[in-house]
C-alpha positions in Angstrom: -30.2 -6.8 31.8 -29.7 -2.9 30.4 -32.5 -1.7 28.5 -30.0 -0.9 25.6 -29.2 -4.5 25.4 -32.6 -5.9 25.7 -32.8 -3.8 22.3 -29.4 -5.2 20.6 -29.8 -6.6 17.3 -28.4 -10.2 17.1 -27.7 -12.3 13.9 -27.3 -15.9 14.5 -25.6 -18.0 11.4 -25.7 -21.6 11.5 -26.3 -24.4 8.7 -28.6 -26.2 11.2 -32.2 -25.3 11.1 -33.1 -26.7 14.6 -29.7 -24.7 16.1 -31.1 -21.5 14.7 -34.4 -21.9 16.1 -33.3 -22.8 19.3 -30.9 -19.9 19.8 -33.4 -17.5 18.5 -36.3 -18.7 20.8 -34.1 -18.2 23.8 -32.7 -14.6 22.7 -36.0 -13.4 21.8 -37.2 -14.6 25.2 -34.7 -12.0 26.8 -35.7 -9.1 24.6 -33.2 -9.2 21.8 -34.1 -8.5 18.2 -32.8 -11.6 16.2 -32.1 -12.3 12.7 -31.2 -15.7 11.2 -29.1 -17.1 8.5 -28.3 -20.5 7.1 -24.8 -19.3 5.9 -22.3 -16.5 5.5 -23.5 -15.5 2.1 -26.8 -14.7 3.3 -25.7 -13.2 6.6 -23.1 -10.7 4.7 -26.6 -9.5 3.0 -28.3 -9.1 6.2 -25.3 -7.2 7.9 -25.4 -4.8 4.7 -29.0 -4.1 5.5 -29.5 -4.1 8.9 -27.8 -2.5 12.2 -26.4 -5.7 13.9 -24.8 -5.4 17.2 -23.8 -9.1 17.4 -23.1 -12.2 15.3 -23.3 -15.7 16.7 -21.9 -17.6 14.1 -21.2 -21.6 13.7 -17.6 -22.6 12.6 -18.2 -25.3 10.1 -20.5 -24.3 7.4 -20.5 -25.1 3.9 -19.0 -22.4 1.3 -17.7 -19.9 3.7 -16.8 -20.9 7.0 -16.8 -19.0 10.4 -13.6 -17.6 10.6 -13.8 -16.2 7.2 -17.1 -14.6 8.1 -15.4 -13.4 11.3 -12.8 -11.6 9.7 -15.0 -10.6 6.9 -17.0 -8.4 9.9 -13.8 -7.3 11.6 -12.8 -5.5 8.7 -16.2 -4.3 6.9 -18.4 -3.7 9.9 -17.4 -1.2 12.8 -19.8 -1.7 15.5 -20.6 -5.3 15.1 -19.1 -7.7 18.0 -18.6 -11.7 16.8 -19.3 -14.7 19.1 -18.5 -18.5 17.8 -20.0 -21.4 18.6 -19.0 -25.0 17.2 -19.9 -28.7 17.4 -15.9 -29.6 16.9 -14.3 -27.9 19.5 -10.5 -27.7 19.7 -8.0 -25.4 21.4 -6.7 -24.5 18.1 -10.0 -23.5 16.7 -10.7 -21.5 19.9 -7.2 -19.8 19.5 -7.8 -19.0 15.7 -11.4 -17.7 16.5 -10.2 -15.4 19.3 -7.3 -13.9 17.0 -9.6 -13.2 14.0 -11.9 -11.2 16.1 -14.2 -13.3 18.2 -14.9 -12.3 21.8 -16.6 -15.6 23.1 -16.0 -19.1 21.9 -18.9 -21.7 22.9 -18.6 -25.5 22.3 -21.9 -27.4 21.6 -23.9 -28.4 23.3 -24.2 -25.3 25.7 -27.1 -24.7 28.1 -29.3 -21.7 27.5 -27.7 -20.1 30.5 -24.3 -20.3 29.3 -25.7 -18.8 25.7 -27.1 -16.0 27.5 -24.3 -15.3 30.0 -21.7 -15.3 26.6 -24.1 -12.9 24.8 -24.1 -10.6 27.8 -20.4 -10.8 28.3 -19.7 -9.8 24.8 -22.4 -6.8 25.0 -20.6 -5.6 28.0 -17.4 -5.6 26.2 -18.9 -3.7 23.3 -20.1 -1.2 25.7 -16.9 -0.6 27.1 -14.5 -1.4 24.0 -11.3 0.7 23.8 -9.6 1.1 20.6 -5.8 1.0 20.3 -3.9 3.8 19.6 -1.0 4.9 17.8 1.5 6.3 20.6 2.6 9.8 19.6 5.6 10.5 22.1 8.1 9.0 19.7 8.6 10.9 16.8 9.2 9.4 13.3 13.0 8.9 12.5 13.9 11.2 9.7 17.1 10.9 7.9 17.8 12.6 4.8 14.6 13.8 4.7 13.1 10.3 4.6 11.2 8.5 7.3 12.3 4.8 7.9 14.2 2.7 10.7 13.8 -0.8 8.8 17.1 -2.5 7.7 16.2 -2.2 4.1 15.9 1.7 4.2 19.0 1.9 6.1 20.9 0.5 3.2 19.3 3.1 1.1 20.4 5.8 3.4 24.1 4.1 3.3 24.0 4.2 -0.3 23.0 8.0 -0.3 25.7 9.1 1.6 28.4 7.1 -0.3 26.8 8.7 -3.5 26.6 12.2 -2.3 30.6 11.9 -1.7 31.2 11.4 -5.5 30.1 13.0 -8.8 29.5 9.6 -10.6 26.3 9.2 -12.6 23.6 7.6 -10.7 20.6 5.2 -11.8 17.9 4.9 -9.0 15.5 2.1 -9.6 12.1 1.2 -7.8 8.5 0.8 -7.8 6.4 3.7 -8.7 5.7 5.7 -5.4 8.8 4.5 -3.3 10.5 8.0 -3.3 12.9 7.9 -6.4 13.3 11.7 -6.5 13.4 11.9 -2.7 16.6 10.0 -2.7 17.9 11.9 -5.8 17.1 15.3 -3.8 18.9 13.8 -0.6 22.4 12.9 -2.8 22.3 16.5 -4.1 21.8 18.2 -1.2 24.1 16.4 0.9 26.9 16.5 -1.6 29.5 19.4 -1.9 27.1 20.9 -4.9 24.2 21.4 -2.6 23.9 25.0 -3.1 23.9 24.8 -6.9 20.7 24.1 -8.8 18.8 20.6 -8.4 16.6 20.4 -11.8 14.1 17.6 -12.1 12.8 16.4 -15.4 9.8 13.8 -15.7 10.7 12.3 -19.4 7.5 10.7 -19.5 5.6 13.9 -18.8 7.1 16.0 -21.7 5.8 14.9 -25.3 8.9 13.4 -27.3 8.1 16.5 -30.2 9.4 18.9 -27.1 11.7 16.8 -25.2 14.9 17.5 -27.0 14.3 21.5 -27.1 13.2 21.1 -23.4 16.5 19.5 -22.6 18.8 20.9 -24.9 17.3 24.7 -25.5 17.0 26.1 -29.1 18.3 29.0 -30.7 16.2 31.8 -32.2 14.9 30.6 -35.7 15.3 27.0 -34.9 11.4 26.4 -35.6 8.4 28.4 -35.9 7.8 30.0 -32.6 11.4 30.0 -31.6 11.3 34.0 -31.5 14.5 33.8 -28.9 17.3 31.6 -28.0 16.4 29.6 -24.7 18.7 27.5 -22.4 17.6 24.0 -21.9 17.2 22.2 -18.8 21.1 20.8 -18.7 22.4 24.4 -19.2 19.7 25.4 -16.2 21.4 22.4 -14.1 25.0 23.7 -14.8 27.5 23.1 -11.9 24.5 20.9 -10.2 22.2 18.1 -10.7 19.8 17.0 -13.4 17.2 14.4 -12.1 15.9 12.4 -15.3 12.7 10.3 -13.8 11.2 7.5 -16.0 14.5 7.5 -18.1 12.7 4.4 -19.8 10.1 6.6 -21.4 12.6 8.2 -23.8 12.6 7.2 -27.4 15.8 5.6 -28.9 16.7 8.7 -30.7 16.7 10.7 -27.8 18.6 7.9 -25.9 21.5 8.7 -28.5 21.4 12.2 -27.6 21.7 11.6 -24.0 24.5 9.2 -24.5 26.3 12.0 -26.1 25.7 14.2 -23.1 27.0 11.5 -20.7 30.2 10.7 -23.0 31.5 14.3 -24.4 29.8 16.4 -21.8 28.0 18.6 -24.4 25.0 19.3 -25.8 23.6 20.5 -29.3 21.0 23.2 -28.9 18.0 22.8 -31.2 19.1 24.5 -34.5 22.7 25.2 -33.5 26.0 24.3 -35.4 28.1 24.0 -32.6 27.9 22.1 -29.2 28.0 23.4 -25.8 29.8 22.1 -23.3 28.1 21.5 -19.8 29.1 20.2 -16.4 26.5 18.7 -14.2 25.8 15.4 -12.3 23.1 13.0 -14.0 20.8 11.3 -11.9 18.3 8.8 -13.6 15.5 6.6 -12.4 13.2 4.2 -13.5 10.4 1.9 -12.3 11.0 -0.6 -15.2 13.4 -3.3 -15.7 15.9 -1.6 -18.0 17.6 -5.2 -19.0 14.2 -6.4 -19.9 13.7 -3.2 -22.1 17.2 -3.9 -23.7 16.2 -7.5 -24.7 13.1 -6.2 -26.2 15.2 -3.4 -28.3 13.7 -0.6 -26.5 16.5 0.6 -24.8 20.0 1.2 -25.5 22.5 -1.2 -23.8 25.3 1.6 -24.1 23.2 4.3 -22.3 22.2 1.8 -19.5 25.8 1.0 -18.7 26.5 4.9 -19.0 23.8 5.4 -16.3 24.4 2.5 -14.2 27.5 3.6 -12.7 26.4 3.6 -9.0 22.9 1.6 -8.7 20.5 2.4 -5.9 17.4 -0.1 -5.6 14.7 1.7 -3.4 12.6 -1.3 -1.7 8.9 -1.1 -2.1 6.9 -0.2 1.3 5.6 -3.8 1.8 9.4 -4.8 2.2 10.2 -2.0 4.8 8.8 -3.8 8.0 8.1 -1.4 10.7 8.1 1.8 8.6 4.5 1.7 8.0 3.5 2.7 11.4 6.0 5.5 11.3 4.8 7.0 8.1 1.2 6.8 9.3 2.0 8.6 12.3 3.8 11.4 10.4 1.2 11.8 7.6 -1.5 11.9 10.2 0.2 14.8 11.8 0.7 16.5 8.6 -2.6 16.2 7.4 -4.4 17.1 10.7 -2.4 20.1 11.0 -3.0 21.1 7.0 -6.7 20.7 7.6 -7.3 22.2 11.0 -8.4 18.7 12.4 -7.4 16.6 15.6 -4.8 13.7 15.0 -6.9 10.6 14.4 -6.1 7.5 16.3 -6.2 3.9 14.6 -7.5 0.8 16.0 -5.6 -2.3 16.3 -7.8 -3.9 13.3 -7.1 -0.8 11.0 -3.3 -1.2 11.6 -3.4 -4.7 11.1 -5.0 -4.2 7.6 -2.6 -1.3 6.7 0.5 -3.4 7.6 -0.8 -6.5 5.8 -2.0 -4.6 2.6 0.4 -5.0 -0.4 1.1 -1.3 -1.3 1.0 -1.5 -5.2 1.6 2.4 -5.1 3.8 2.2 -2.0 4.7 5.4 0.0 2.7 7.8 -2.1 -0.3 5.5 -2.0 -0.2 5.4 1.8 -0.2 9.2 1.9 -3.2 9.7 -0.2 -5.1 7.2 1.9 -3.9 8.8 5.1 -4.8 12.1 3.5 -8.3 11.0 2.8 -8.9 9.3 6.0 -8.3 12.6 7.9 -10.6 14.6 5.6 -13.4 12.0 5.6 -13.6 10.8 9.0 -16.3 11.7 11.1 -14.8 10.9 14.5 -11.3 10.5 16.2 -11.0 6.9 15.5 -10.3 5.4 12.3 -11.2 1.6 12.2 -10.9 -1.1 9.6 -14.1 -0.4 8.0 -13.0 3.1 7.4 -10.5 2.0 5.2 -11.0 1.7 1.2 -12.9 -1.6 0.6 -10.3 -3.0 -2.1 -7.9 -3.1 1.3 -10.3 -4.9 3.3 -11.0 -8.7 3.6 -13.8 -10.0 1.9 -15.6 -13.4 2.7 -17.4 -13.4 -0.7 -14.2 -13.5 -2.8 -13.7 -16.6 -4.4 -17.4 -17.4 -4.0 -19.2 -18.3 -7.4 -18.1 -19.6 -10.7 -18.4 -16.3 -12.9 -14.8 -15.2 -12.4 -12.2 -14.5 -15.1 -9.0 -16.6 -15.0 -7.1 -13.4 -14.3 -9.2 -12.4 -11.3 -8.6 -15.9 -9.8 -4.9 -15.6 -10.3 -4.8 -12.3 -8.6 -6.8 -13.7 -5.6 -4.4 -16.9 -5.7 -0.9 -14.9 -6.1 -2.3 -12.2 -3.3 -3.4 -15.0 -1.0 0.1 -17.1 -1.3 2.2 -13.6 -0.8 0.3 -13.0 2.4 0.9 -16.4 3.5 4.5 -15.9 3.4 4.6 -12.3 4.6 5.2 -11.0 1.2 8.3 -13.1 0.9 8.8 -13.2 -2.9 11.1 -15.9 -3.3 9.1 -18.3 -1.0 6.1 -17.3 -3.1 7.2 -18.1 -6.3 8.4 -21.3 -5.1 5.1 -22.1 -4.0 3.4 -20.8 -7.3 6.1 -22.7 -9.2 7.3 -19.9 -11.1 10.7 -17.8 -10.8 11.1 -14.5 -9.2 11.2 -12.5 -12.3 7.9 -13.6 -13.5 6.5 -13.2 -10.2 7.7 -9.6 -10.2 6.3 -8.9 -13.4 2.6 -10.3 -12.3 2.5 -8.2 -9.1 3.6 -5.1 -11.4 0.6 -5.9 -13.7 
């Protein structure tokens, strides 16, 4: 036995005191440093306080089972290997244990020799463990400045090309971080007006008291401080495109004024007596359900139908199957170059976590996470434990009675979504709610 393995730290987890004693005695006789735990909750506390090289866990345990413990270890402890033992052997159990991350699977009763040989094999694998890498020869597919190959993003590409060939008003919808402005820019720069101005406005980022003067401009003397006449964004965008992001954040009063622009193609500068004709394409965007806001009396129905001539809905990242890996590769290359670091490699465990995460912040959230990983990573390889804790599995979720009803509901919805590969229609059926209600709960 190698000297390094004689010093290996092993944690044994089993609810049987007799089994713990037998395994501990046999392993310590071979020079291993052995810790014992009667359950997963206690085992996790040991893992957080001691450098454990190998966990040997029983399958059937009260409160938290062995499979949950294995998954927790895989996503939270980078250098820890796992081996499973069970008194309830089955092919299904063995397959699930190995798929979850166990390197070895032993059925009780086993001999001392079988135990020691299995431990030796696991530690041998740990010495030579290789990390799966993102393959770099294939460059990310970029179209209209957008990265993606999935069927859902292909529909967006098709919509961009059709919209670019017309001058109609466009309404872009999609969750926060999906790339609504990117789509608006693609439409503008693929149109016949590509050489004209593209003026993006965040309606939610400008105070209501200033929004009118910013959009429509003002004449000298219109208000205190108006020492000169100043053109507004609509005039700046003359002949081109004005992009009104977060259109849902405008007041009903402002919506009336925007409706006039759409209907009459003219604006009233603040303090002016005569309107000014303007000619530009309007593209609006929102991450909210405008029909729902109409029902609540918070958005004008007539403005909605004026904006919604061409509708483009951008899919959330979780519905863009296959695009996540392309985006990871692109952002990794970009930020490695920006910060003068080598491009990181991602383990298969890390990629699995990134693929299965729900991505409420979509592409923007993914970009920020990859940037942080590139900056903060100490080695060349990023594994699951390097990812933010909220993304990783925890065997302690749901343990204990002191949780709010909201926490229980959130955990259950996420669990159901994960079980049906984020299919919202199936998830809604399982949860006994309609798809719209599920969508609202996801947004919250």
